[in-house]
N, C-alpha and C positions, 0 to 999 in steps of 0.2 A: 204515596201521597206527597204532594209538594206544597210548600208554603212560600210562594214567590213574594208575597207581601205580608209584612208583620201587621196584624190588625190592631196591635196594642201600642202603635206609635202615638206620641203625644198629640192631642187634638182630635183623635178619632172618637167615634161614639163608643167603640169597644174599650178604649182607654178610660173614658169617663165612667163607664159602667163598672169596670174593674176597680177603679179608684173608689167609687161609692160603696161597692161591696166590701172592700177592705176597710174602709173607714167605719162602716156600720157593723163590721164583724159578722157579715152574713156569708154562710157557706152552703149553697144550695146544691149539694152533691149527694148522690145516693150513698147510703152508709151500709157497710158490713157490720157484723157484730163487733162493737167497739166501745171505748170509753166515751161518755157523753160530756165530760168536762175538758178534755184535751183533744187536740186534732190528731186523729188516728188515720190509718190507711183507708182510703176510699175505694169503692168498687171501681175497677175489677181487681184491685190489689188484694193480696192475701192479708187477712187480719192478723196482727201480731199480738202475742200474749202481753207484751209490755209496751208502754208508750213513754217517750222521753218527756220529762218535765221541762218547763222553760228555764233557760239559763238564769241563774240567780235565785231559783226556788229553793236551792239547797246551799246552806252555808257550812263551812268547815268549822270545827272547834278543836280544842286541845292540840295534840301534837300535829294533827293534819293542818290546822290553821297556821301553826308555826312554820311549816314547810312553805305555805303560800306567802307568808310574810317575809320569809328568808328570800324567796324568789324576787319579791318586790325590792328588797334592800340589796339584793345581789344581782345575778346576771340578767334577769328579766327587766327589772326597773332601771338598769343602767346600760342596757344594750345599745341604746341610741347614741350614747357617747363613746362606747367601746368600739363599735363596728361602723365603718364608713358607709357600708351598704344601707344602714338604717338612719343615716344622718339626713340633714335637710336637703342634700343633693341626691337623695335616692331616686332612682328611676320611677319607683312607685309613689313618689311625691312630685313627679314632673322633672326631676333632675337627670343627671347623666353620670353618677358615680360608677366606677368600674364594678362589674359583677352584681349590679343591683337591679337588673331588669328581668331576673328569672325567679327562682323559687325562694330566695333568702328572705326578702321582706314579707311575702305572704305566709311563710312558715311562722315567722315571728308574730305577725298580726293575729294569726289563729290562736296562738297561745296567750297573747296579750289580752285579747277580748275575753277569753275565759277567765284569766286571772283578775282582770278589772271588775267584772260583774259578779264573780264569785265572792271576792272580798268587798264588793260594793265600795270601791275606792275611787274617789273623784279624780285624784291625780292620774291614776292609770287610765281611767275612762277618757280623760282629756288627751292623753297620749294616743289612745286608740282612735279617737274621733277624727284626727287629721288624716289618718290612713283611710278610714272609711269614707270620709267626705271626698278625698281626692279620687278614690277608686270609683265611687258613684258618679262623680263629675267627669271622669275620664271616658265615659261611654260614648262611642262614636255613633253616627247616624245609623250604621248598619247593625249596631248592637254589640260589637266588640268592645273590649275595655282593656285597660292596663297600658303599660309602656308600648309605644308604637314600634320600638326597636326590637321587640321580640313577640312573635305571634304564636309561640308554642302553646298548645292546649294545657300542658301539665302545670305550669306555675299558676295558672288561673284557678286550678282545682282547690288548693288550700285556701285561696281567697274566697271562693264560693262558700266553703264551710264557715269561714270567719263572718261572712255577711249573713248567713242563716243564723248563726249564734247571736250576732248583733241584733237581728230582728227579733229573735226570741226574747231578748232582754229589754228591747226598747219599743217594739212595734212600729219602727220607722217604716212607713209605707213605701218609701222610695226603694227599699230593697226588693219588694215583690215586683214592682214595675221594672226595675233594673234587670232582675233575673229573668223575667218573662221575655224581655227584649233580647237579652243575651242568648237564651236558649233557642229562640227563633233563628238568630244568626248562626248558632252552632249547628242547628239542624241542616241549614242550607250549605254551610261552609264545609261540613265534614265530607261531602262528596268529592270536593276538589282538594281538600286538605285533611286526609284521614288521620286517625290516631297512629302515632309511631312511637317507638322507644318507650320513654318514661310514661307518656300519656296512655300508651297501649297497655302497659302493665298496671297502671293506677286508675283505670277507668271507673272503678267502683266508687271512688271518692267523688267523681263527677256525678254519677248516677244517684248517689245518696242524696245529693241536694236537689236533683231533678225530681225525685219522688217526694222529697220534703215540699217542694213548690207545688207539685200536682195536688197534694193533700190540702193545699190552701187556695188553689184557684180552680182546680178541676179541668184545666186545659188539656184536651185529649191529645194534642200534638206532643205533649211531654212524654207520653207513653210510647209514641212512635220514636221519639228521640232515644228513649231507653233501649229500644230494640236496635236502633242504628248503631249506637255505641257498643252494644254487646257484640254485634256482628264484626266490629273492627278490633275489639279487645282480645288479648290472650284469653283463652278459655281456661280459667283457673279452676272451674268446677271439674273439668277433666284432669287437669294437672294434679290437683289435690286428691281426687278420687283414685287416680291410677298411678300416682307417685312418679310422675314423669318430669320432675324438676331437672334431673340430670339426664336420664335416659332419653327423654323426648326432645331435648334441646342441647345436643352435644356441643355445638359451637356457638351457642347464643347465651350470653351471660344473663340477660334480663330476667327470665323466669326463675333463675336461681340466685339472683341478687338478694341479699338478706332483707333489705328494706322493702323491696318489691314484694317478697314473700310475706312480710309482716303486714303490709297494706292489703295484699291479696287475700288474706284471711277473711276480709269483709266481702269479697267479691260474690261468692255463692249466696250468702244470706241476703245481700242487697238485691241481687237479681231474682232470687226466689220470690220476693214480694210480687214481682210481675209474672214470672213463669209458672208459679205453683207446681214446679217440677221437684219430685222427691230427690233427684240427683243434686239439685242446688241446695235443698234443705239439708242433706246429709254430708255435703262435701267438707264443711268446716271440721267436723269431728273426725272424718276420715283423714283429712290432712294432718291433724294432730297425731293420729295413730301412725301415719306413714312416716312423718318426720322424726318422731320421737326416738326410734332406735339408732339413728345415724347422726342427727344434728342438734337435738334438744339437750340443753344443759340443765343443771340442777335447779336453776332459777325459773325454769319454764320457758326460757327464751331459746330460739334457735341461734346457733353460732353463725357468724358471718363476718369475714374479714377480707373483702366485703361479700363474697359469694358464700353460700352455705359451705361450712368448713369443718363439719364433724364435731364430735363431743369430747375432743381431747381436753386435757386440763389446762392447756396453754393456747387454746383458740379463743378469740374474743367475741364479744357481742357489741354491736354498734349502738350507740345511744339513740340515733334516729329510729332504728328498728325497734328498740324498746318502747318508745312512746307511740309509734305507729301500731305496734301489736296491741298495746293497751287500748288504743282507740278502736281497732278492729274488734277486739273482744267486747268492748262496750256496745258497739253497734250490733254485733251478733247476739249478745244477750237480749237486747230489745226485741229482735226479730225472732229468735229461736226459743228463748226462755229456758235454755239448758243450764242447770246449776253448775256443771263442771266448768263452763266457760268463765263463771265468776271465780271459781277456785283458781284457775290459771291467771286471771287478771290480778287477784290479790298477790299471788306468789311473785309475779313480775313486778308489781308496784312496790311491794314491801322489801324486795331484795335487790333486783337488778337496777331499778331506777335510782334509789338512794346510793347504791354502791358505785354509781358512775358519777356522782356529784360530790363535791366537798361538803362537809357538814354545814357550812354557812352558805352554800350555793354561790360561791364566788368563783369556783372552778368547775370544769367538767372534764371528763375523759371521753375521747372519741370511742375507744374500745375499752371494755373491762373484761378481765380474764378470771376464771375460777381460782387458779393457782397463780395469782399475780403477787409474787413474793417481793417484788420491788417495781417501782415505776422509774425506769431509766431511759434516757434519750438514746435512740439508736434503732437499727433495723431489727424488726421482730420476726422476720421470715413469713409475714403475712402476704396473701395474694395482692391486696391493696395495702401497701406499707407506708407508714409515715413515721419519721423518727420521733415525732411528738405524740404518736397515736395513743399511748397509754399514760401520758403525762397529764396531771391535773393543771388546767390553765384555761384562759379564755379563748385560745386559738388551737386547742388540741385537734390534731388530725385535719381532715378536710373540712371546708367551710359549709357544712350543712347542719350538723348536730347542734352547733352553737346557736342556730336560729330556730331549730325544730324542738329543742328540749322543753320549751316553755309550756307546751300544752299538757305535759304528763300529769302533774298533780291536779291542775284545774279540771281537766276532763274526768279524772277519777272522781272528783267531788260531783261533777255535773251528772254523772251516770250512776252514782252510788244508790240513788233512789229513783224509782220510776212509777208511773201510774200503771194500773192493770186494766185489761180489757173489760173487767167486770166492776169498774169504778172503785177500785181499791188502790192500795199502795204496796210496793214491794221493795224490800231492802236487798239489793243485788250484790253489793260489795260493802264491807263493814269498815267503819272508822268513826271517830267522834264527829257528829254533825247535827244539824237541825234542819228539818224540811217543812216548808209551808206549802200546802197543796189543797186541792179540792177533791172531795170524795162523794160517793153516793150521788145525790141529785144537786151537786154544787155546794155542799157544805164545806166551809173553810176549817181546816184543822192544822195543828202543828204537832210534829213528833220530834221529841228531843232524844237523840241517840247518844247516850253517855257511856264512854268506854275508853280504855287504853289499848284495846285490841289493835294489833296482834300481840301486844306485850302483856296482855292479860287474857283470861279465858272467858270473862263474862261481859255481855253487852246488855245494857239496860235502856229500854224504850219507855218514854212517858208521853201519853197522849193529852193534848190540850184541845178542847173543843167547847164552843159556846152551847151547843145543843147535843143531846144524845143522838148518835147516828150509827146506822148499820153499814158496815163495809168490811171487805176482806183485807187483812194485813198479812202479807206473805213474807217469809224470812227464808233466805238461802241457807241450807244446812250443808256445810262442806263435807265432801266425801272422806277427807282425812280423819274426821271425828267419829269415833266408834260409839260414843255414848252421849249424844247431845241431849240436853234437857231444856224444855221451854216451860216457863211458868207465866200464867196470866193472873195478875193480882194475887200471886203466891200459890196458885193452884197448878199443879203439874199437869201438863198436857200429854195425851197419849199418841202413840204411833208416830213419833218424830224419827224420821228415817234419813240417814246420811246420804248425801248426793242428790237431794231433792229440794223443792221449795215446800215449806210447811205453811199452810193457809189457816188463819184464825179468822173466821167470819162470825161476828157477833155484834151486839149493840154496844158501842163504846161511849163512855162518858168521860167528862173532864177528870184528869188525874189517874186514869187507868194506867197500869204498868205491865210491861212484858219484860221478862228476863230470859236471855238466851245464854246458856252455859255450854261452852265448847271445850271440854277437857282435852288437853294436848298431851300426847305421848311422843316420846322420841322414836323416830323411825330412821332406818338406814337404807340408803339407796346405793346401788352398785355402779361403778364408773370404770374408767380406763385402768387396765392392769389389775382388775379386781379391787381397786381402791374403793373407799366408801365416802359417801356424803352424809351429813347429819342434819336432820330436819325435825322441827317440833312445831306442830300446827302449820301455818303458812310460812314460817320463818326458816331460812337456811342458816346454818352456823359455820363459822370459819375460825381458824386459830387466831387468838388475840395477838396482834402484832404491835410492838412498841415502835411507832412510826417516827422517823427522822426526816423532816421536810427540809429540802435544800433548794433555795430559790435560784433559778438559773436565768430567768428573764423577768425583770421588774416591770410591772404594769400598774400604774396608779391613775385612777380616773376619778375626778371630783373628790379627791382626798381618800378614796377607798382602794384597798389593795386587791387587785385581780391578777397578781403575778402568776407566772408559770413555775412549777416546781418539779424536781425529782423527789421521789420518796423511797427511803431505804429502811430496812428492818434493823432495829437495835438488838433484837433477840433472835435466837435460833428458830428456824422454822421446819427443819427436816425431821419431823416426828412421825412415828407410826403409833397407832392406837392400840391399847390393850383392851380389846372389845369382846364382849360376849355377843357374838353375832346372832345367837338364837333368842336372846333376851336383852337387847341393847339398853333398855331402861335401867337394868341393874348396874350397868357400867358407868352411868352418868349421875352426877349430882346437879340438880337445878337450883341455882342461886338467884333469888329475886331481891331487888332493891327498890327504892322509891322511884316513882315515875318522874323523869325530868321533863323540862319543856321541849327538848329536842332529843328523842331517843336514838338518833343516828350519830350523836357524838359518842365516840368509842368509850371514853372514860366515864360516861354517864349512863350508858345504855342499861336498862333495868333488868335484863335477863342475861345470865351467864350460865354456861355449862362447864362442869369440871369432870375430867376423866384422866385415868392413868395412861402414860405414853412412854415411849423410848425413842431416843434419837437414832437416826440411821446415818452414820457418818459417810457412807458411800453415796448418798443422795445429795446432789448439789445442783448448780446452775447448768442450764443447757449450753450447747456449744457456742451460742451467740452471746453468752454472758449476761443476758437480760432476764430470761424466764427460767423458772425451775425446770429441770428435766422432768419427763413424765414420772409419776410415782413408780417406784420399783414394784415388780410383780408381787402381789399378795396371795397368801400370807408369806411372811419372811421372818428370819431370825434377827435379833439384835442383842449384842452383849452389853449394851449400855445400861446404866442404872435406870430404874423406874422413876419417873417424875409425874407430877400432876400438872396438866396444862389447862388453860382456860379457852373456851370457845365463846364467841360473841356473834350477834347477828351479822350476816353478810353485808347488809346495808350500812352498818356502822363503821366500815373500814374502807380505806382506799387501797391498801395492799392487804393480801390475805392468802391463806392456804385453806382450800375448801374440800379437795379430794385427798383423803388420807390413806396411806398404806395401813395394813393391819398386821400386827405382830403375831406370829404363830408358826407352827410347823409348816414348812414349804410343801406344796403338793408336787407329786412326781410330774416331770415334764413328758411330753409326747416324744418318744424316741424311736418307735418302730414304724408307724405309718400315719399319714395325715391325708385327708381327702376333703375337698369342699366343692360341691357342685352348684352352690349358690341358689338352690331351688326355693328357699323360703324368702320372704321379704322382711324377715325379722333381723334383729341385731346379730352380728357374727363375732368371731373371736379374733378378728384382725385389729391391730392398732395402727392408726394412720398418722403419717407425718407429712402434712401439707396436702393441699387440694381437697376436692370433694369426692367421697367414695360412697358407693351405695350398691347393694346387691338386689337383683330383681329378676325373677323368672329365669334363673339359670345363668345369669350374667352378672359380673362384678364390674361396675362402671367406675372409671377413674377420670375425674375432670381436673385439670391442672390449675384452672383459674389464672393462668399465666405464670405460675411458679415453675421454674426450670426443672427441678427434680423433686418428684413426689414418691412416697414409699408407703406400703402397707405391709405390716409384719405380724406374723403369728408368734407372739412372745412366749407362749407356753410350750414351744417346741425346742428340741435339741437334737440335731442331726449332724453326723460326721460324713461317712460314706453313704451316698444316696443316689436314687434316681428321682428326678424332679420333672414332672410333666405339667404343661399348661397350654391352653389354646389362647392365642393373643390376636386381637384385631386393633390396628392403629388407624385412626380416622383422619390423620393429617399428613401432609408432606413434610419431609425433613424432620421427622420425629422418631423417637425410639421408645421401646418398652420391652420389659423382660422380667427375669426372675433373679431373686437374691438368695444366696445360700451361705451357710457357715457365718452368719451375721451376728454382730453384737454392737452394743453402744450406739443404737440408732437415735437420730435426733432430726429436727427440722433442718433442711439444707440439702442441696443437691447431692453432695458427696460426704455428708456427715454420717458415716457408719464405718464399721470395720467388717470386711468380708468380701465375697465375690458377687459379681453381676454378669449375667449373660443377657444381651439385648439384641433385638431386631430393629433395624433402622430403615425407614422408608426412603432414605437417600441411597440405599443399596448396599447394606452391610450387615454382617453378623459380628457382634462385638463381644469379646470376653475381657473383663478387667477386674480390678480390685480397688478397694479404697481403705485407707487407714486415715480417714478424714481428709484425704487427698486422693484424687483419681489417678490411677495408673493403668494404661491399657496393656494387657498381656498379649493379645493377638486379635486380629480381625480378618475376615474373609469377605470378598465381594459376593453379593447375592441379590437376586431380584426379590425385593420385598415391596409389595404393593399396598397402598393404603386401602382401608375398608375391606381387607381380605383376612380371613381367619387362617392363622398358621399354628400348627402343632409344634411347640418347642419342647425339647427334652434335653436335660443335662444329666450326665452320668459322671459322678465324682467319686473316685476311689483312691484314697491316699492322696498323692500329689498329682495324679492323672485326672484330667478333665476332658470329657468329650461332649460335643454339642451336636444335636440332631434337629433338623427342621423338616417336618412332614415325612420324609423318608427315614424310618427308624432303623433301616439296615445299613445306612452309610453315614458316618459322622461328617458333618460339614466343617467342623473345626476341632482340633485337638491341641492340648497344651499341657505343660507340667508346671506346677507352682506349689510351694510349700508354706506360704504365708499364713494360711488359716486352716485349722484342722476340724473345727466343730463350731456349731452355733445355730441360730434361728433360721427360719425360711421366710421369704417374703416376695413381694412384687414391686416393680419400680417403673416409673415413666420419666422421660426426659424430653423436654421440648414438646411442641404441639399442645393440643387441648384435651382430646378425649381418647381413652383406651378402653377396650372391653376385654376382660379376662374371663375364661371359662374352664371348667373341668380341671381344677388344680388337684394334683395328687403327688405325694412324696412317699417313697419307701426307703427304709434303711437297708443298705446292702450288707 
């Protein structure tokens, strides 16, 4: 179907009719089963269980309102004087400021709109209005809009979301006409200018607004546009379902870029509305399951520096990815109605988001790390590295997060309540708030949600209504809570089940109350080297650090301090826990104090945990002198005296220790034989240093993400004389990969280990060398090593003699004698290139 002429151009009959419909609020579109008070999905779209309320229908209260106000007084409210891209010369205001014609202003405006109308703040609304007016007035005759110096589809996508939010808050009819004209243009232009790169990975953001517009106008061409965009986008339904982030895109970084992954979480749910395909419906949760063993950290976020980078204690999470994942979960909750998605949203919002912002929201960190024991300027050994990447400041890392962070808290508020398809309301994510909404047949009600959650266990809801009214009130019951209790006007309700939505359908009258009690128990999760993380309810806990902030770059704007800092610990951090792993609640004391205005100020946070611990003197900083080395393998012994340490919420600290070793009797290491055929898609026993690693269907994929030297080590092994076999395929020219043996003291960095390495190089060599944190070649031989070809590599090491075999196990290709290392761990290594595939790893002690 072609749309050579846009029927909605100004002056046409169609334009005047659409304008009249919008002004009168008439929507003559066939309806599926849906809410009669709010615009829902129209046929033929799938009916969704929940429907978004208009922006501004929910106001924050308590500690959550404090965060929004801190944003206004901090980075959001002052961004236009801090960042030149947002000044009066911005390309999105008609100017030509450098780097201002792409995503940066639209990111900011999307967050600004949410903050302005959630706070109902006239000053912020005025700031937002100039961006909205310029954008609407920038539309060209063909329907395109925005800076003429950049025609990329991607930066227009966040501005589309901002415009839809703005319309929800203001009913400014210009938005509907504008979007209709633009989407006609997009339908035609996509044939000659298809989606590429960022737009191809983030297409669901575009489609989310197309469906939003369809539900308001019923224009059939919009659904054809959905199909066209889907045909050009990366198929994230397949990627999430079949876990092909790495295996399916060996030399393409876009599908494994952490921000793209965070945004792609919404892909399948958004397109499911049109496809009604079970694969689209199920892909979100399958993606969660597939990513969890390899890349998900304790806060619920996938690591990414900037590509998916494993669940090591010193791999970071990008702030852009955090707020984008929150937004994806919010949209997915509306479409799918799965309670677990709200659990994930809360965990990210209450831990990862505040943990990346200073407590006054005057600074942000581009990356935040679970075991971030200091924030020091310098190289982090990340794939995308910035010497300011973990520093709190206004310019931390690359110039994207500083513009995108602003939507995090406002959108959490915006989607914390939704309407239901049966004319009720649902609390999808908890925090102090008040919602004004229509229920039943248009009855106006208000629900006041009073709580200090997640810093307390009880949430209290009070209904205000002029008339008695029957409607369902649904509450999300978190899966982590084993004994939830709901009371309606003091009467305990039955069959309240964790991990579901509980529905209370009754006649409500003014003053009715509902209390939701969510008892929180301490739970232990397992991480790198058998270290443990500590969780209580949706909060993650970290060692309380006495922070020493050292200003390194002074930035004062309008009399406010937005300087950049390094942060160092004043206290020791290298502790192991004295933990009863079978009953962790016995090991901790929960200490509660008065609720402060801002619970993310470390010295005022209202929940502390106390536990016995011992220092581990051998555990120190990594080789780069910035991060802690990985926690030593647990359990382990310590002869240090017992101390009592304090843990505080993850989000209340800018430096932290989150993955703790456990003090106890060490387990015996594997010394006789080791084998891994990588048959399962679950977590394995390998510890990774750099790059992205993932096993799938008998293959162990290693993607370097541009890092020169990456390693994967089995730290529970101890071999001396051995036969080590592995099948290796190198997918790049001038790249090498191989096996490590008699290894110790591994860390991030190409040659940061002690032990031997035997590698195959597609430039035509077999290499034997060693490293004592510096590489020394022992011997090499020329050989034909082709890329994308599987080679059987065998190393036989007995005493000082080392023999290397390739394919032919009867004739050694290389022999050498060396006495530097006698025993140690086994592992795999890549150097140069992008992707390696390892198979059939086996080691036998001789």
